[in-house]
N, C-alpha and C positions, 0 to 999 in steps of 0.2 A: 458697117458690119465687117469684122475681120475674117479673112478667108482661111481655108484649111491649110494654107502654107505656114501658118503659125503653129509650131509644134507644142505639145504639152510641156516639154522641157523648158521651152521659152517662157511659157505662162508661169510655170513654177518658179523660174528665176525672177520673173517680174514681181511675184509675191514676196520673194526674199529681198529684192531691191527695195520694195515698199516698206518692209519692216525696218530695214537699215536706214532708209530716209526718215522714217518717223523718229528713230532714235537720234539721228543727227539734228533734226528739227527741235526736239525736246532739249538737246544740249545747247541750243542757241546758234548752231552753225547756219550759214546762209548759202554757201556754195560748196560743191564737191565735184571732183573730176572723175572720169571713167576709170582712171588709174587707181584712185583711192578706193572706189567702190570695188573694183576687181581685187585689189590687194586685201581688202578686209574680208571679202567673201571667197577668196581662193579661186578667182577667175582671171582670165586675161582681159585687159582693158578693151581689146578689139571685140571680145564676146559681148561685153556690156553695151558697147556702142551699136553692135549689130542687133542685139535684142531690142534696144530702144528705137532703132531706125525703122523697124517694121511699122511703127505707129506715128512716125513724123520726126521732125528735127527739134530736139529739146535743148541741146547744149550750144554754147558759144565758144569758138576757138580761143584759147588763152584764158578763158574764164571758168569753163566747166558748166555744170548744171546748177540752176537756182533751185535749192532744195525744196522749198515750200511749193513752188510751181510744179516741179517734176512729181512730187508726192501726190499732189492733187490730180494730175493727169494720169498717173499710174493707177491711182485708186479708182478713177472713172473707168479706165480700161478694164480693170478687174471686177467692176460691178460693185464696188464698195461704197458708192455714193448714194445707194438706195437700200431699202430693207428687203430681206428675203424671208418668207415664211417656210419653216423647216419642220419636218416630222421625223421622229425616230421610230424604227420598227425593231423591237427587241428591248424589253425593259429589264435587262440583266445588269450586271456590274458595269460593263462598258457603256451601255446606253445611259445609265445614271451618272457615270463620270462625265460624259459629254454634256449632260444637262447642267452640271456644276461648273463647267469651264467658262470663265467670264469672257475670254477672248472672242467667243462667237458673237455674243450680243454686242460687244464693242464694235465689231466689224459689220454689224447690221443683219446678222443671221439670227432670227427669232425662232426658237423651238416652241411651236404652238401646240403640238400633239405628240403623244407617245403611245405606241400600239404594242400589243402582245397577244398571243393566242392562249397563254396559260391562264386558266380560270382563277388560279390562286393569286394572280397579280392584277387581273382586270378589276377596275374600280378602286384600286388602292392609290393613295397619293404618292407621287415620286419627287416632286420639286415644286416650290412656289405653289401655284394654284392648279397644277396639272395632275390629273389622275390617269392611270393606264386605261386605254380604250381597247375594246375587242377589235382585233385586226379585221374582222368581218365587216366593220364599219369604215374601213380605210377610204374606199372610193367616195363615200358620202362626206366624210370629214375633209378630204382633200379639196373637194369642190367648195364646201362651205367655208373653209378657212383659207382658200386660195393658196394652197401649199405648192411651191415650185421645186423644192429640194427634199428628197427623201434620204435618210441615213439608215443603212442596214447594219444592225448589231446582233443579228440572230446567229444560232448555230449554223455551221456550213450546210447541213442538210436542207435548211429552209431558205437559203439565200436566193436561189434562182426563182423559186415560186414568189418570194416577196418582191424581187426585182420586176418580174412580169406584172404583178399586181400594181406596183407603183407606176409602171409605164402605162398600163391600161387605164389607170385612174387619172392620168393627165400630168403626172409629175415630170418636170422637164430635165431635172438633174438628179443623179443618184451617186451617193458616196457609199461604197461597200467596205465595211470593216470585217465582214465574215471571212473566215479562212477558206474561201472557195471563190473561184472566178465565176462571174455571171455574164449573161448576154442580154443586151437591151437593144431596142430599135436604134437605127443610126441617127434618128432625130433627137435622141436623148443624150445628154452629156454624162459620161460615166468616169468616176475616179475610184480605183481599187486600192485599198490600203491594207496590206498584210503585215501585221505587227511582227509575226514570227519571222518573216523574211528580213525585216529591218534588224532584228536581233541576230539572225544568222549572218547577215552582211557585216555587222560589227564584230562578231566572233571571228569571222574569216580574216578581217583586217588585223585583229590582235594576233592571231596565229601567224599570219604572214609576216608581221612586224617582228615577232619573236624569232621566227626562222631566219629572217634576214640579219638579225643581230647575233646569231650563233656563229 
């Protein structure tokens, strides 16, 4: 079990390394250096080596990293060598878009249930063989389907209530897409993704670049 000394930023970089390693493997590459990884991803080679060193020694001096071996080890660290049952709370446009995203299933994240409180949506099919379930049944379904990850795609006003319901129902990890911060018990893993913040960050970068060029 890895300790709290591993930051979220390190874990996020590991996921990016894994995506890059997969790309190299598909291209038929056998080895890669920390310098190459860093150069491709806009990082220092020392940062790449430091991130990987938390989990053991993977590279060989003068040779670099064996791509297939490192990809397998990183996938195990990230929990991608097993399947995860996932539920989505909020059957709006964003929730439906996530249902259609093939990358989740490919990485072992199986969306098994979709919930909403809107009576006009409950019972309606959303994707494949899934229909929208009344959020009042969430605790029951979480236990029956052994759901470990919950995704919040509700309006901001409902996000905290949903986060608490997911936590009390036994969900171990929560990904919050709602435009509002939520609080969960320390025992739960929380990732908050604010799409508007990402757009604002990009807009700031553009403005800064334009000002620098004046």
